C-alpha positions as CSV (number, residue, x, y, z in Angstrom):
1,M,-26.5,9.9,0.6
2,S,-24.3,12.2,2.7
3,A,-25.8,15.9,2.1
4,D,-22.6,17.1,1.0
5,L,-21.8,14.4,-1.7
6,P,-22.5,16.5,-4.6
7,G,-20.2,19.1,-3.9
8,W,-17.4,16.5,-3.0
9,L,-18.0,14.9,-6.5
10,A,-17.9,18.2,-8.1
11,A,-14.6,19.1,-6.3
12,T,-13.1,15.3,-6.9
13,F,-13.7,15.2,-10.3
14,G,-13.5,18.9,-11.5
15,R,-17.5,19.2,-12.5
16,A,-20.6,18.0,-10.5
17,P,-22.1,14.6,-12.3
18,A,-24.9,14.5,-14.3
19,D,-26.4,11.7,-12.4
20,L,-25.3,11.0,-8.8
21,A,-26.6,7.4,-8.8
22,P,-23.5,5.1,-10.5
23,Y,-21.5,7.4,-7.8
24,E,-23.8,6.2,-5.0
25,R,-23.9,2.8,-6.0
26,A,-19.5,3.3,-6.8
27,L,-19.4,4.1,-2.7
28,T,-21.9,1.4,-1.6
29,H,-20.7,-1.8,-0.1
30,G,-22.3,-5.3,-0.3
31,S,-23.0,-5.1,3.1
32,Q,-25.3,-2.1,2.8
33,A,-27.4,-3.1,-0.3
34,A,-27.4,-5.4,-3.4
35,E,-26.8,-2.8,-6.2
36,N,-23.2,-2.5,-4.5
37,Y,-19.6,-1.3,-6.1
38,E,-18.4,-4.4,-7.7
39,R,-19.3,-4.3,-11.3
40,L,-18.2,-1.0,-11.2
41,E,-15.2,-1.9,-9.7
42,F,-14.8,-4.5,-12.4
43,L,-14.8,-1.9,-15.2
44,G,-12.6,0.8,-13.1
45,D,-10.1,-1.8,-12.6
46,R,-9.4,-2.1,-16.3
47,V,-9.6,1.3,-17.2
48,L,-7.0,2.1,-14.6
49,G,-4.7,-0.3,-15.9
50,L,-4.9,1.1,-19.4
51,V,-4.5,4.9,-18.7
52,M,-1.6,4.0,-16.2
53,A,0.2,1.8,-18.8
54,E,-0.3,4.4,-21.5
55,W,1.2,7.3,-18.9
56,L,4.3,5.0,-18.1
57,W,4.6,4.7,-21.7
58,E,5.0,8.2,-22.3
59,L,7.1,8.9,-19.3
60,F,10.0,6.2,-19.1
61,P,10.3,6.1,-23.5
62,R,13.4,4.2,-22.8
63,E,12.4,1.7,-20.2
64,P,11.5,-2.1,-21.9
65,E,8.5,-3.7,-21.3
66,G,9.7,-5.5,-17.9
67,Q,10.4,-2.5,-16.4
68,L,7.3,-0.6,-17.3
69,S,5.2,-3.8,-16.1
70,K,7.0,-3.5,-12.5
71,R,6.0,0.2,-12.2
72,L,2.6,-0.8,-13.6
73,N,2.0,-3.6,-11.0
74,A,3.3,-1.4,-8.1
75,L,0.9,1.7,-8.9
76,V,-2.4,-0.2,-9.5
77,T,-2.2,-2.3,-6.2
78,G,-5.3,-2.4,-3.7
79,A,-3.1,-0.7,-1.4
80,V,-1.9,2.3,-3.2
81,C,-5.6,3.0,-4.7
82,A,-6.7,2.8,-1.2
83,D,-3.9,5.6,-0.6
84,V,-5.6,7.5,-3.1
85,A,-9.3,7.2,-1.8
86,R,-7.8,8.4,1.7
87,A,-6.1,11.3,0.0
88,L,-9.3,12.3,-1.8
89,G,-11.6,11.7,0.9
90,V,-13.5,8.9,0.3
91,R,-14.0,7.5,3.5
92,A,-16.2,10.2,4.6
93,H,-18.9,9.0,1.8
94,L,-18.6,5.4,2.2
95,R,-22.0,3.4,2.4
96,L,-21.3,0.6,4.9
97,G,-24.0,-1.9,6.7
98,K,-23.6,-1.8,10.7
99,Q,-21.6,-5.3,10.9
100,A,-19.3,-3.5,8.4
101,R,-18.7,-0.3,10.2
102,D,-18.3,-1.8,13.4
103,D,-15.9,-4.5,12.2
104,G,-13.4,-0.9,10.9
105,A,-14.3,-1.2,7.2
106,Y,-14.1,2.5,6.8
107,D,-10.1,2.2,6.9
108,S,-10.0,-1.4,5.2
109,D,-7.2,-1.3,2.0
110,N,-9.4,-3.8,0.2
111,I,-12.7,-1.4,0.2
112,L,-11.4,1.7,-0.1
113,G,-9.0,0.3,-2.8
114,D,-12.2,-1.6,-4.8
115,V,-14.6,1.4,-4.0
116,M,-11.4,4.0,-5.8
117,E,-11.6,1.7,-8.9
118,A,-15.4,2.0,-8.9
119,L,-15.4,5.6,-8.8
120,I,-12.9,5.6,-11.8
121,G,-15.5,3.3,-13.5
122,A,-18.4,5.6,-12.7
123,W,-16.3,8.7,-14.3
124,Y,-15.2,6.7,-17.1
125,R,-18.9,5.9,-17.9
126,E,-19.8,9.8,-17.9
127,A,-16.7,11.5,-19.0
128,G,-15.1,8.7,-21.6
129,L,-11.6,7.9,-21.8
130,D,-10.4,11.4,-21.7
131,G,-12.1,12.4,-18.7
132,A,-10.8,9.2,-16.8
133,R,-7.4,9.8,-18.2
134,A,-7.4,13.2,-16.4
135,F,-8.6,11.9,-13.2
136,V,-6.2,9.2,-12.5
137,R,-3.3,11.4,-13.7
138,Q,-4.6,14.3,-11.0
139,A,-5.1,11.7,-8.6
140,W,-1.8,9.5,-8.8
141,G,-0.1,12.6,-9.1
142,A,4.0,12.5,-7.9
143,R,3.0,8.6,-7.2
144,V,4.1,7.8,-10.4
145,Q,7.5,9.1,-10.8
146,R,8.8,8.2,-7.5
147,G,12.1,6.6,-7.8
148,D,14.4,6.4,-10.6
149,K,14.2,2.8,-11.3
150,A,11.1,0.9,-11.7
151,P,10.3,-0.9,-8.4
152,Q,11.0,-4.6,-7.8
153,H,7.9,-6.7,-6.7
154,P,8.9,-9.0,-3.9
155,K,7.8,-11.7,-5.4
156,S,9.6,-11.2,-8.4
157,A,12.8,-10.7,-6.1
158,L,12.6,-13.7,-4.2
159,Q,12.4,-15.6,-7.3
160,E,15.5,-14.3,-8.9
161,W,17.2,-14.8,-5.7
162,A,16.2,-18.3,-5.5
163,A,17.0,-19.1,-9.0
164,A,20.8,-17.0,-8.6
165,A,21.2,-19.6,-5.7
166,N,20.5,-22.7,-7.5
167,R,17.3,-23.3,-4.8
168,R,13.8,-24.6,-5.6
169,T,11.2,-21.9,-6.9
170,P,9.3,-20.5,-4.0
171,E,6.0,-21.9,-2.8
172,Y,3.3,-20.0,-1.1
173,V,0.6,-21.6,0.9
174,V,-2.1,-19.8,2.6
175,V,-2.0,-21.3,6.2
176,D,-4.9,-19.4,7.6
177,R,-7.8,-17.4,6.7
178,S,-9.9,-15.3,9.5
179,G,-11.9,-12.0,9.9
180,P,-15.6,-11.3,8.5
181,H,-16.2,-11.6,4.5
182,H,-15.6,-8.0,4.0
183,A,-12.5,-7.7,5.7
184,P,-10.7,-11.1,5.8
185,R,-7.2,-11.7,6.8
186,F,-4.8,-14.3,5.0
187,K,-1.8,-15.4,6.5
188,V,0.5,-17.2,4.2
189,Q,3.5,-19.0,4.3
190,V,6.6,-18.8,1.4
191,K,9.3,-21.5,1.5
192,I,12.3,-22.1,-0.4
193,G,12.5,-25.8,-0.2
194,T,13.5,-26.6,3.5
195,F,15.9,-24.0,2.9
196,A,14.0,-21.2,4.5
197,D,10.5,-19.9,4.9
198,A,8.5,-17.2,6.5
199,T,5.0,-16.1,7.1
200,A,3.3,-12.9,6.9
201,E,-0.7,-11.8,6.6
202,G,-2.4,-9.5,4.5
203,A,-5.8,-8.2,3.5
204,N,-6.0,-10.8,0.8
205,K,-4.3,-13.8,-0.9
206,Q,-1.7,-11.2,-3.1
207,E,-0.9,-8.9,-0.2
208,A,-0.2,-11.7,2.2
209,E,2.0,-13.5,-0.6
210,T,4.0,-9.9,-1.1
211,A,4.8,-9.6,2.7
212,A,5.4,-13.0,3.4
213,A,8.1,-12.6,0.1
214,K,9.4,-9.4,1.6
215,A,9.9,-11.1,5.1
216,L,11.8,-13.8,3.6
217,L,14.0,-11.6,1.2
218,A,14.9,-9.8,4.5
219,K,15.5,-12.8,6.4
220,L,18.1,-14.2,3.5
221,N,19.7,-10.5,2.7
222,G,20.0,-10.2,6.6
């Protein structure tokens, strides 16, 4: 445990946790110990989704379900969770095995995003839904209000483009997977029949598919 972990947790959540053990686990990667963040991440992911859905429902009372879903999906991605984790100073308290450290896991969106969700799960277990709600709203802050319109996910935008152009539905194929288990890299190709295609990489399959869709949209609209 880092010497300043209790103080950092108190500053992050507004008060010192009653038990440090869940937070230590939330900050522990599988390369360091079997008791790691994965179960808390599972819980925190669901809590974040609920809290964010409720918040968006309040903030945008005139938007239909589809627009709210776009906002939600954009705000709970691993990249956004990782960005929040960096802003809170999570990296200084990560517990990683030597190989993971050597591979640069301290700055992995995958790991930081998962740890952020695990911390939410740990705080939810202690402070309940009200506590989780207050924390998420403070941590995500102005990110929720950015942009007057709900963001269009690249994959949805590409599918809409294909439908409007009477083209085939975009198909995504993983063409390569590299890197260590804790920090993989995926290369994905997206194609619209034989009409057009693009390839991109990401830290997970979803991220790579999104990047490929964005690249193909840029090519089609360029």
